[in-house]
C-alpha positions in Angstrom: -6.8 10.2 -17.0 -8.1 7.3 -14.1 -10.0 5.3 -16.6 -7.0 4.4 -18.8 -4.9 2.8 -15.5 -5.4 -0.9 -14.9 -6.6 -1.9 -11.7 -4.2 -2.6 -9.0 -4.3 -4.8 -6.2 -1.9 -4.3 -3.3 -0.6 -7.3 -1.2 -0.4 -5.9 2.4 0.4 -7.0 6.2 -2.6 -6.6 8.2 -1.0 -7.6 11.3 1.0 -4.0 11.3 -1.7 -1.3 12.2 0.2 1.1 10.4 -0.1 -0.9 7.1 -3.6 -1.2 8.3 -4.4 2.8 8.0 -2.1 3.1 4.7 -5.2 0.5 3.1 -7.4 2.1 5.0 -6.8 5.6 4.0 -6.0 4.2 0.4 -9.4 2.5 0.4 -11.4 5.7 1.4 -9.7 7.3 -1.5 -10.2 4.8 -4.2 -13.4 6.1 -6.1 -12.5 5.2 -9.3 -12.4 1.9 -8.1 -8.9 1.1 -9.2 -6.9 -0.2 -6.6 -8.0 -3.8 -4.5 -6.6 -4.7 -1.1 -5.9 -8.5 0.0 -4.2 -9.2 3.4 -1.3 -11.3 3.0 -2.2 -12.9 6.2 -5.9 -13.9 5.1 -7.3 -16.9 2.9 -7.4 -14.4 -0.1 -4.1 -14.6 -0.6 -2.4 -17.3 -2.7 1.0 -17.4 -2.5 1.5 -19.8 -5.8 -0.8 -17.7 -7.7 0.5 -14.4 -6.9 4.0 -15.9 -7.7 5.0 -14.1 -4.0 5.9 -16.2 -1.0 4.3 -15.1 2.3 8.3 -14.5 3.3 8.9 -12.0 0.3 6.0 -10.2 0.7 6.6 -9.5 4.4 10.1 -8.3 3.1 8.3 -5.5 0.5 5.5 -4.2 -0.5 3.9 -6.1 -3.5 1.0 -5.2 -6.4 -0.2 -6.5 -9.0 -1.8 -4.8 -12.0 -4.7 -6.6 -13.6 -2.8 -7.9 -16.4 -0.2 -10.0 -13.9 2.4 -7.7 -13.7 4.2 -7.9 -10.6 5.6 -4.4 -8.6 7.1 -4.1 -5.4 8.4 -1.6 -2.8 8.6 1.8 -3.5 7.6 1.8 -7.1 3.8 0.5 -5.6 3.5 3.8 -3.8 3.2 6.1 -6.6 1.1 3.8 -8.6 -1.3 3.3 -5.4 -1.3 7.1 -4.8 -2.2 7.9 -9.0 -5.2 5.2 -8.8 -6.3 7.1 -4.9 -6.5 10.6 -6.4 -3.2 11.8 -4.5 -1.1 13.8 -7.3 1.3 15.3 -5.7 2.1 12.3 -3.5 2.6 10.1 -6.7 4.5 12.6 -8.0 6.8 13.0 -4.7 7.1 9.0 -4.8 7.6 8.9 -8.4 10.6 11.0 -8.5 13.9 9.7 -9.5 16.3 11.5 -7.5 14.4 10.8 -4.4 14.3 7.0 -4.9 17.4 6.0 -3.2 16.6 8.1 -0.1 12.9 6.4 -0.6 14.2 2.7 -1.4 16.3 2.6 1.8 13.7 4.8 4.0 10.9 1.9 2.9 13.8 -1.1 3.4 14.2 0.2 7.2 10.1 0.5 7.3 9.8 -2.7 6.4 12.3 -4.6 8.2 11.1 -3.0 11.2 7.6 -2.2 10.6 6.2 -4.2 13.8 8.3 -2.1 16.3 7.5 1.2 14.5 4.0 0.1 14.3 3.4 -0.9 17.7 4.9 3.0 18.9 3.0 5.0 15.7 0.4 2.1 14.5 -2.5 2.5 17.0 -2.7 6.7 16.7 -2.4 6.6 13.1 -5.0 3.7 12.7 -7.2 5.8 15.3 -6.8 9.3 12.7 -7.3 7.5 9.6 -10.5 5.7 11.7 -11.9 9.1 12.5 -10.8 11.0 9.2 -12.9 8.0 7.1 -16.0 8.2 9.6 -16.6 11.9 8.8 -16.6 11.6 5.4 -18.7 8.7 5.5 -21.3 11.3 7.8 
């Protein structure tokens, strides 16, 4: 099934430790090479080419399929989790009944991610790094 999925590029805030932890976690599970990751603060991010300004990209998670189609917000997560072989998370994040709650929760996080990240980010990043290192060994 994974071979029928288009590659998905995730545009993330590399200045956010929680965002970094999520991307590191996903990259460690990117065995089918169906995910790519671009820090919106890097020279790799071209707002004109993507069609999403830096301000928009900071306000919500964006993803772009290989065919150029953009998705954003909560809809990005089940697509990323599916490609990272995390079917339970993909299923949970794709449930229509949960969408209103997930959208509100995600918008709260997106608006407050740096404050939330200051509290939880360093620990989350250390945890993911230690897990990735254990798997690599």
